[in-house]
C-alpha positions in Angstrom: 10.6 -12.1 3.6 7.5 -11.7 1.4 7.0 -8.3 2.9 10.6 -7.2 3.2 10.4 -4.7 0.4 6.9 -3.6 1.3 5.4 -5.2 -1.8 3.8 -8.7 -1.9 5.0 -10.0 -5.2 2.9 -12.8 -6.6 5.9 -15.1 -7.3 7.2 -14.6 -3.8 3.7 -15.4 -2.4 3.5 -18.5 -4.6 6.9 -19.7 -3.4 5.8 -19.1 0.2 2.6 -21.2 -0.4 4.7 -24.0 -2.0 7.1 -24.1 0.9 4.4 -23.8 3.5 2.2 -26.6 2.0 4.9 -29.0 0.9 7.5 -28.7 3.7 5.4 -27.7 6.7 1.9 -29.1 6.0 0.2 -25.7 6.3 -3.0 -24.7 4.6 -3.3 -21.7 2.3 -5.5 -20.1 4.9 -2.8 -20.6 7.6 -0.2 -19.1 5.4 -2.3 -16.1 4.5 -3.0 -15.6 8.2 0.7 -15.6 8.9 1.4 -13.0 6.2 -1.4 -10.9 7.6 0.1 -11.1 11.1 3.6 -10.7 9.9 4.6 -8.7 12.9 4.3 -11.7 15.2 7.5 -13.4 16.5 8.5 -17.0 16.1 11.2 -19.3 17.5 14.5 -19.7 15.7 15.2 -23.4 15.3 17.9 -24.8 17.6 19.5 -27.4 15.3 21.9 -26.4 12.5 19.6 -28.2 10.1 16.6 -26.2 11.2 18.5 -22.9 10.9 19.8 -23.8 7.4 16.2 -24.7 6.4 14.9 -21.4 7.7 17.6 -19.4 5.8 17.1 -21.5 2.7 13.4 -20.9 2.7 13.9 -17.2 3.2 16.4 -17.1 0.3 14.1 -19.1 -1.9 11.3 -16.6 -1.3 13.6 -13.7 -1.9 14.7 -15.2 -5.3 11.1 -15.9 -6.3 10.8 -12.6 -8.2 14.2 -13.1 -9.9 16.2 -10.5 -7.9 17.3 -9.8 -4.4 16.8 -6.2 -3.2 18.6 -4.5 -0.3 15.7 -4.9 2.1 15.6 -8.7 1.5 19.3 -8.9 1.9 19.2 -7.0 5.2 16.4 -9.1 6.5 18.3 -12.3 5.6 21.4 -11.1 7.4 19.3 -10.1 10.4 18.0 -13.7 10.7 21.4 -15.1 10.2 22.5 -13.3 13.3 19.3 -14.1 15.2 20.0 -17.8 14.3 23.2 -17.5 16.4 25.8 -17.1 13.7 28.5 -14.4 14.2 27.5 -11.0 12.9 30.9 -10.7 11.2 30.1 -13.8 9.1 26.6 -12.6 8.1 27.8 -11.2 4.7 29.5 -14.4 3.7 26.7 -16.6 5.0 24.0 -14.6 3.2 26.1 -14.7 0.0 26.6 -18.4 0.2 22.9 -19.2 1.0 21.6 -16.9 -1.8 24.0 -18.3 -4.3 23.3 -21.9 -3.3 19.5 -21.4 -3.5 19.9 -19.6 -6.9 21.8 -22.7 -8.1 19.0 -25.0 -7.0 20.6 -26.5 -3.9 18.2 -27.9 -1.3 18.5 -27.1 2.4 19.7 -30.7 3.0 22.5 -30.3 0.3 23.6 -27.1 1.9 23.7 -28.6 5.4 25.7 -31.6 4.1 28.1 -29.3 2.3 28.6 -27.2 5.5 29.1 -30.2 7.8 31.6 -31.9 5.5 33.9 -28.9 5.6 
């Protein structure tokens, strides 16, 4: 997501570092290596909670610079579909995730809200 628009924005990178260190226990060096090797693949989580966390973190990084550009939105929708959600729902899911993150909801709150409905 940091590289979605071809520009590494300092606020997006800072958000990536915060998520990586706080939520995943990564070092700054490991995060920088991941950014440098951004073409590498990774496994989509199998659980709904894991999928929501991934999409939440992507949305959080996208919002870090204060706006969502078309490239970031397309990338988020791509990962929504890769996570196993129906492609016809990608627009609604991306809108919901981006709005929820913009309003300060955590991944856990989003998961709770989804599973209660």
